[in-house]
Gaussian input, Z-matrix of N, CA and C with variables (Angstrom, degrees):
# hf/3-21g

backbone

0 1
 N
 C     1     B1
 C     2     B2     1     A1
 N     3     B3     2     A2     1     D1
 C     4     B4     3     A3     2     D2
 C     5     B5     4     A4     3     D3
 N     6     B6     5     A5     4     D4
 C     7     B7     6     A6     5     D5
 C     8     B8     7     A7     6     D6
 N     9     B9     8     A8     7     D7
 C    10    B10     9     A9     8     D8
 C    11    B11    10    A10     9     D9
 N    12    B12    11    A11    10    D10
 C    13    B13    12    A12    11    D11
 C    14    B14    13    A13    12    D12
 N    15    B15    14    A14    13    D13
 C    16    B16    15    A15    14    D14
 C    17    B17    16    A16    15    D15
 N    18    B18    17    A17    16    D16
 C    19    B19    18    A18    17    D17
 C    20    B20    19    A19    18    D18
 N    21    B21    20    A20    19    D19
 C    22    B22    21    A21    20    D20
 C    23    B23    22    A22    21    D21
 N    24    B24    23    A23    22    D22
 C    25    B25    24    A24    23    D23
 C    26    B26    25    A25    24    D24
 N    27    B27    26    A26    25    D25
 C    28    B28    27    A27    26    D26
 C    29    B29    28    A28    27    D27
 N    30    B30    29    A29    28    D28
 C    31    B31    30    A30    29    D29
 C    32    B32    31    A31    30    D30
 N    33    B33    32    A32    31    D31
 C    34    B34    33    A33    32    D32
 C    35    B35    34    A34    33    D33
 N    36    B36    35    A35    34    D34
 C    37    B37    36    A36    35    D35
 C    38    B38    37    A37    36    D36
 N    39    B39    38    A38    37    D37
 C    40    B40    39    A39    38    D38
 C    41    B41    40    A40    39    D39
 N    42    B42    41    A41    40    D40
 C    43    B43    42    A42    41    D41
 C    44    B44    43    A43    42    D42
 N    45    B45    44    A44    43    D43
 C    46    B46    45    A45    44    D44
 C    47    B47    46    A46    45    D45
 N    48    B48    47    A47    46    D46
 C    49    B49    48    A48    47    D47
 C    50    B50    49    A49    48    D48
 N    51    B51    50    A50    49    D49
 C    52    B52    51    A51    50    D50
 C    53    B53    52    A52    51    D51
 N    54    B54    53    A53    52    D52
 C    55    B55    54    A54    53    D53
 C    56    B56    55    A55    54    D54
 N    57    B57    56    A56    55    D55
 C    58    B58    57    A57    56    D56
 C    59    B59    58    A58    57    D57
 N    60    B60    59    A59    58    D58
 C    61    B61    60    A60    59    D59
 C    62    B62    61    A61    60    D60
 N    63    B63    62    A62    61    D61
 C    64    B64    63    A63    62    D62
 C    65    B65    64    A64    63    D63
 N    66    B66    65    A65    64    D64
 C    67    B67    66    A66    65    D65
 C    68    B68    67    A67    66    D66
 N    69    B69    68    A68    67    D67
 C    70    B70    69    A69    68    D68
 C    71    B71    70    A70    69    D69
 N    72    B72    71    A71    70    D70
 C    73    B73    72    A72    71    D71
 C    74    B74    73    A73    72    D72
 N    75    B75    74    A74    73    D73
 C    76    B76    75    A75    74    D74
 C    77    B77    76    A76    75    D75
 N    78    B78    77    A77    76    D76
 C    79    B79    78    A78    77    D77
 C    80    B80    79    A79    78    D78
 N    81    B81    80    A80    79    D79
 C    82    B82    81    A81    80    D80
 C    83    B83    82    A82    81    D81
 N    84    B84    83    A83    82    D82
 C    85    B85    84    A84    83    D83
 C    86    B86    85    A85    84    D84
 N    87    B87    86    A86    85    D85
 C    88    B88    87    A87    86    D86
 C    89    B89    88    A88    87    D87
 N    90    B90    89    A89    88    D88
 C    91    B91    90    A90    89    D89
 C    92    B92    91    A91    90    D90
 N    93    B93    92    A92    91    D91
 C    94    B94    93    A93    92    D92
 C    95    B95    94    A94    93    D93
 N    96    B96    95    A95    94    D94
 C    97    B97    96    A96    95    D95
 C    98    B98    97    A97    96    D96
 N    99    B99    98    A98    97    D97
 C   100   B100    99    A99    98    D98
 C   101   B101   100   A100    99    D99
 N   102   B102   101   A101   100   D100
 C   103   B103   102   A102   101   D101
 C   104   B104   103   A103   102   D102
 N   105   B105   104   A104   103   D103
 C   106   B106   105   A105   104   D104
 C   107   B107   106   A106   105   D105
 N   108   B108   107   A107   106   D106
 C   109   B109   108   A108   107   D107
 C   110   B110   109   A109   108   D108
 N   111   B111   110   A110   109   D109
 C   112   B112   111   A111   110   D110
 C   113   B113   112   A112   111   D111
 N   114   B114   113   A113   112   D112
 C   115   B115   114   A114   113   D113
 C   116   B116   115   A115   114   D114
 N   117   B117   116   A116   115   D115
 C   118   B118   117   A117   116   D116
 C   119   B119   118   A118   117   D117

   B1=1.4528
   B2=1.5272
   B3=1.3133
   B4=1.4623
   B5=1.5122
   B6=1.2967
   B7=1.4618
   B8=1.5206
   B9=1.3305
   B10=1.4540
   B11=1.5152
   B12=1.2998
   B13=1.4627
   B14=1.5243
   B15=1.3345
   B16=1.4593
   B17=1.5179
   B18=1.3189
   B19=1.4562
   B20=1.5191
   B21=1.3281
   B22=1.4631
   B23=1.5256
   B24=1.3188
   B25=1.4602
   B26=1.5203
   B27=1.3120
   B28=1.4609
   B29=1.5246
   B30=1.3247
   B31=1.4631
   B32=1.5205
   B33=1.3269
   B34=1.4677
   B35=1.5285
   B36=1.3251
   B37=1.4581
   B38=1.5111
   B39=1.3248
   B40=1.4571
   B41=1.5182
   B42=1.3269
   B43=1.4591
   B44=1.5219
   B45=1.3311
   B46=1.4611
   B47=1.5188
   B48=1.3153
   B49=1.4547
   B50=1.5250
   B51=1.3210
   B52=1.4568
   B53=1.5176
   B54=1.3290
   B55=1.4573
   B56=1.5146
   B57=1.3162
   B58=1.4532
   B59=1.5099
   B60=1.3114
   B61=1.4586
   B62=1.5214
   B63=1.3145
   B64=1.4633
   B65=1.5261
   B66=1.3239
   B67=1.4597
   B68=1.5248
   B69=1.3168
   B70=1.4633
   B71=1.5215
   B72=1.3275
   B73=1.4557
   B74=1.5241
   B75=1.3152
   B76=1.4688
   B77=1.5261
   B78=1.3348
   B79=1.4558
   B80=1.5209
   B81=1.3375
   B82=1.4650
   B83=1.5281
   B84=1.3506
   B85=1.4664
   B86=1.5246
   B87=1.3346
   B88=1.4597
   B89=1.5228
   B90=1.3308
   B91=1.4626
   B92=1.5191
   B93=1.3424
   B94=1.4580
   B95=1.5242
   B96=1.3449
   B97=1.4522
   B98=1.5230
   B99=1.3338
   B100=1.4580
   B101=1.5227
   B102=1.3212
   B103=1.4640
   B104=1.5249
   B105=1.3322
   B106=1.4580
   B107=1.5309
   B108=1.3275
   B109=1.4655
   B110=1.5281
   B111=1.3408
   B112=1.4698
   B113=1.5231
   B114=1.3330
   B115=1.4701
   B116=1.5141
   B117=1.3236
   B118=1.4592
   B119=1.5075
   A1=107.65
   A2=115.65
   A3=120.09
   A4=110.71
   A5=115.71
   A6=121.24
   A7=109.03
   A8=115.95
   A9=120.99
   A10=109.75
   A11=115.91
   A12=121.89
   A13=107.67
   A14=117.39
   A15=121.50
   A16=112.61
   A17=118.33
   A18=120.66
   A19=111.54
   A20=117.86
   A21=120.93
   A22=110.98
   A23=117.25
   A24=120.65
   A25=110.33
   A26=117.67
   A27=122.76
   A28=109.02
   A29=116.26
   A30=119.15
   A31=111.71
   A32=117.93
   A33=120.94
   A34=110.61
   A35=116.03
   A36=120.70
   A37=114.02
   A38=118.52
   A39=121.61
   A40=109.73
   A41=115.96
   A42=121.33
   A43=107.13
   A44=116.85
   A45=120.50
   A46=109.49
   A47=115.13
   A48=122.00
   A49=106.82
   A50=116.98
   A51=121.20
   A52=109.53
   A53=115.31
   A54=121.80
   A55=106.60
   A56=116.81
   A57=120.35
   A58=110.37
   A59=115.43
   A60=121.31
   A61=108.76
   A62=116.17
   A63=120.98
   A64=109.48
   A65=115.92
   A66=120.95
   A67=108.15
   A68=115.92
   A69=120.97
   A70=109.17
   A71=116.36
   A72=122.83
   A73=106.69
   A74=117.56
   A75=122.18
   A76=111.51
   A77=116.52
   A78=121.03
   A79=114.89
   A80=117.36
   A81=121.79
   A82=108.81
   A83=118.33
   A84=119.61
   A85=111.14
   A86=115.88
   A87=121.53
   A88=108.14
   A89=117.66
   A90=122.14
   A91=107.91
   A92=116.11
   A93=121.74
   A94=109.48
   A95=117.91
   A96=120.57
   A97=109.83
   A98=116.53
   A99=120.54
   A100=108.65
   A101=117.86
   A102=122.65
   A103=112.36
   A104=118.10
   A105=121.53
   A106=111.96
   A107=117.69
   A108=122.22
   A109=107.80
   A110=117.90
   A111=120.30
   A112=114.24
   A113=118.32
   A114=120.97
   A115=110.11
   A116=115.63
   A117=119.87
   A118=108.43
   D1=131.82
   D2=179.15
   D3=-122.10
   D4=155.83
   D5=177.11
   D6=-102.30
   D7=140.26
   D8=178.57
   D9=-105.47
   D10=141.37
   D11=176.93
   D12=-83.63
   D13=111.25
   D14=-175.04
   D15=-58.67
   D16=-32.70
   D17=-179.66
   D18=-64.11
   D19=-28.66
   D20=179.16
   D21=-78.25
   D22=-28.75
   D23=179.50
   D24=-76.56
   D25=-48.58
   D26=-178.39
   D27=-138.45
   D28=90.85
   D29=-179.09
   D30=-62.76
   D31=147.46
   D32=177.15
   D33=-59.17
   D34=144.49
   D35=178.66
   D36=90.27
   D37=-4.37
   D38=178.66
   D39=-82.15
   D40=142.87
   D41=175.84
   D42=-99.72
   D43=126.15
   D44=178.70
   D45=-126.04
   D46=158.87
   D47=173.53
   D48=-125.22
   D49=130.15
   D50=179.93
   D51=-136.81
   D52=145.45
   D53=175.98
   D54=-117.59
   D55=125.51
   D56=-179.55
   D57=174.56
   D58=-166.11
   D59=178.72
   D60=-94.80
   D61=122.56
   D62=-178.47
   D63=-97.34
   D64=133.11
   D65=177.10
   D66=-147.13
   D67=171.20
   D68=177.04
   D69=-108.55
   D70=129.36
   D71=174.55
   D72=-114.78
   D73=107.59
   D74=-178.01
   D75=55.60
   D76=38.24
   D77=178.21
   D78=83.35
   D79=2.23
   D80=-179.34
   D81=-107.26
   D82=125.66
   D83=178.82
   D84=-63.70
   D85=139.09
   D86=-177.96
   D87=-139.54
   D88=133.45
   D89=177.76
   D90=-113.17
   D91=127.54
   D92=-179.67
   D93=-123.10
   D94=147.91
   D95=174.97
   D96=-74.41
   D97=162.84
   D98=173.72
   D99=-144.47
   D100=164.08
   D101=-176.85
   D102=-63.02
   D103=-32.38
   D104=-178.73
   D105=-74.41
   D106=-20.63
   D107=178.63
   D108=-115.02
   D109=97.81
   D110=-174.24
   D111=-69.34
   D112=-18.33
   D113=-179.51
   D114=-100.40
   D115=143.18
   D116=176.07
   D117=-140.02

């Protein structure tokens, strides 16, 4: 098991577009893919 540095995955200040199901996990927005939306 390895840990990933989040700053290397998505640096601050980057603009991204994502399609998925948006929910809050402990007050933090989270986007997850689903079977009905094939793109993520």
